[in-house]
Phi, psi and omega in degrees: 000136186267122179257081193298310185294315181296313183297318179299316179299317180297317181295318180297322183282340188298335181301320181267327187274328183256299184292318180294324177295323176296320181298326181295344181254019188293328181298316179292322178298319184296314183292323180291320183293327180302325181274348192299321183251002182285130176280171179306328181285350185088357178279152178288150181273127176281130174238120175275123190235131171262121185219151171282141181223124177280170186290342181259013180232142168234100187297332184289328182252001187299142181293323180288331174301314180298321179297314182296320180298317181288318186289325187243013174063045185243144164243112183277137170242099191274137159245107186253142180229144174290168182297318180294126178078011182296321181296316182294321179295321178295316182293327178292320180297320179290318182292329183281343186084350180263063185258163187275182172287325190218133168257125171238111191238160172263118190303323183278357172266306178191152179204163172288128174285168176297325178294318178300316183294317179294316183295309183284336175293317179290334177280348182087004179286323180262135180269121173300146186259000187306307184292323179298315179296314181300322186267330191229000186226074184294331183283321176297315181302318182294317180295316177303319183286340184252005179226104187297320180293314182295321176296317180295322180296327189258355181251114181290165179303334179275006177088358184267149176254103185271352178180169178236138172265160180294151172251100184226087190274077176290110186298311183292337176288337184291340180232077192287328190272074179265165172232131180245122187249147181283096183286338175297317177295320176304312184293317183297326183267359181067039184253144174278157176298127182289147181235350179232164174305318184288323175296323179294320178297319180296321178297313179300320176300320177294319178301322187283325191251345188252015173052053183297338179274353170072019182260006176079006181244150176270061185251004181293144175252100187301318182212134179215174179191196175210194192252001179285185187247048180236041179076015187267003177280133184282332187293317184300316180300317181290324184284335186291356170273359183239314180203153185291130178234111181273356177063021179221296186255339185060028179257142180232165179229145174217119181050044174080007181254133182271137178216175174251144176275341195284358177241010185274153176304324180295326177296313178302316178297321179295317177298321179297321177295314180297322177300321179296324174296315182297312182299329180274007179071027185264345176247125176299122178301332179295342178301336183263358184225337191275157176266180184298325180298315181291325180296316184290332177296326175294311183295330185256009183313123190281325186293322182199143177294128188249329196267128178272316178209142182225134176279140177170150175300323177209156189289340178294352177286339182230004173197161178285134179248169179117173187304321189267357181281131190295330186247003189303314186287349189278344187250121182228158191287145176253120178300161178309140180280140175276101182271187181294339184233346186193171165218062185281159168238140179290126176243134170223128176303131193286002181245137179267149178290168183118205182207141178246345174243114186220123174265143180248172182286000172282340183284134173292165178300319179297320180292322179295317179294317181295319182293318181289327176293321178296315178298321179300324178298325178296340181274355176271163179299312182300312182296319179300320185282310185292324181291325185261318186270328180106207187282135176295135180090343177243315181251342174204161179219167175283156181297151176257162180304133177092347180282148190239138176289162176308313170266108188289003176265358179240163177286133177294148184243322185203160174223126177291145176254107184291157175295137175286158178302127179086351183287137179288148177306142186281335179051048183237013178212167174262000176055228186294350173293346191237019182277070185257347177214045179265066183284173187307311185297324178293316180291328178295339186274358180289137175293132178226147174297156183269347175273106188289350179261355176274161183303320184275005178242011184298316180299323177293325176302318178291320181299312177297323177296322183287332177300333178289340182263331188300135179084357180269001174286161176299160181293326177245131178232140172290113188274067185302333180290341187253008189251148174243121179275139177310126181301339180289337181238010185298316179296316179299316180294319179298318179295314179297316179301315179296313182296320182292314182296315178300319181295314179297313182298313181295319181285326175302314180296319179296317179293319181293318183278354179090000177295334171235152181261128178293335179279320187262331191251357183300313182301317181293324175302311181298317179297323177294327177294317179294327181290345176271021180063040178303320181295318176299318180298317177299321180295317179297315180295322180294319178296320179296318178297311183298330180272354184278158177289338183291336183274350186280000000 
């Protein structure tokens, strides 16, 4: 269950209460860390690390690598892999038995799944981190204790922490299913911003029939999207005026009980509305089949502006943004529509479960301690900044007078210094390998430009758009990101989840396009959903919720 107001207050305060407090202890951390990996002989402890490495980083020669080796008495022995094929290489290393002491991964490239963690943890391949955190990682401990979702994601049903995933609370990613409407066309046609599904339909009809691009052709595309997973699906935004659609599980909650939205009368009513848009030629048929490249060709069309409204987490998914882009300023966020039953916004916690920091039984006790102390440093303000941003004065700087943070209600903390044209990569940070305490308050404190249409104000543009969505989610949300499914039924649940989602998605498209009739085929659709063991699936998800720390 999401406690929005309390959690937001905690996050906003954490910048001063957690990170600032951590910064105050950096002198002690440094002296403790210097001893962390040193053996009795005074020699550094070797840690064999399997890590993801981007093309602009060389971990072996990296300046931050040298800092970590000196500060924590470590000698790194790197096995680095590019992003392509990273998952397969990790799996091969485990299967061969020739695995490292430590895996350091970028979650959006590859990570240990919860099933992986339980399996290898029970086999003894993975070392639980509980005792190490308790004895050597006060900052990790504090963050776990103060963030209910993060604690739930990292704590297995047996109470063990087999690995840690990054904490990177991207605010605009939390509400992915946004709608961006062409406000230039609204102004040209004298139309008000739509606030209901029917008003939105009327606007799309005007976009289609009143030649807002002024070229005398009926070539406008009123509404489009694509098939990737970045909020570009058109159905969730439209459906959330009728019933909650999370665009992932289609599960809803009421008084702690898990249910599905996909067989409810409101779901059917929403499909009927979306079908009316499709029948009227107001939804681009390509929205259900095209990739991002095809979607962006519509948004960037050079001969004439074509797109009336586009689904997407952010507008750069469907058009070129920035000062020199011809259409960038024309697309602005549309708040959730007030439908007959709701005006929801899709919420997903921006962190996925699993683990990107995993110690194995190959690591000596000294190596384990040194590694967890190093990770604990990433959870401090100093560590978070230097590990991810790089050297102060070269890759980032402190705010100047008059500069404003992304959240203009907090004090600015830092401003990134972008690479100059032709400048070589600085190789002074570990980048996304270290996003372990980038909580909302920390990210909110980054200096951003005040022009939301300029290159340096794009993140503010997304932030302001997301404020229109915040708090519009239901009071209760099925927290799929925080749950651990019993490993005895994990494969069964995974198969059912895939089959059910595919079935719901396919039938939604069939109903919208008219290949199936909502009048004649709805009952058969509901029976088909039941035939996929929906009741059993709900029982498994309910058990996972009931056993999680998030439900307590």
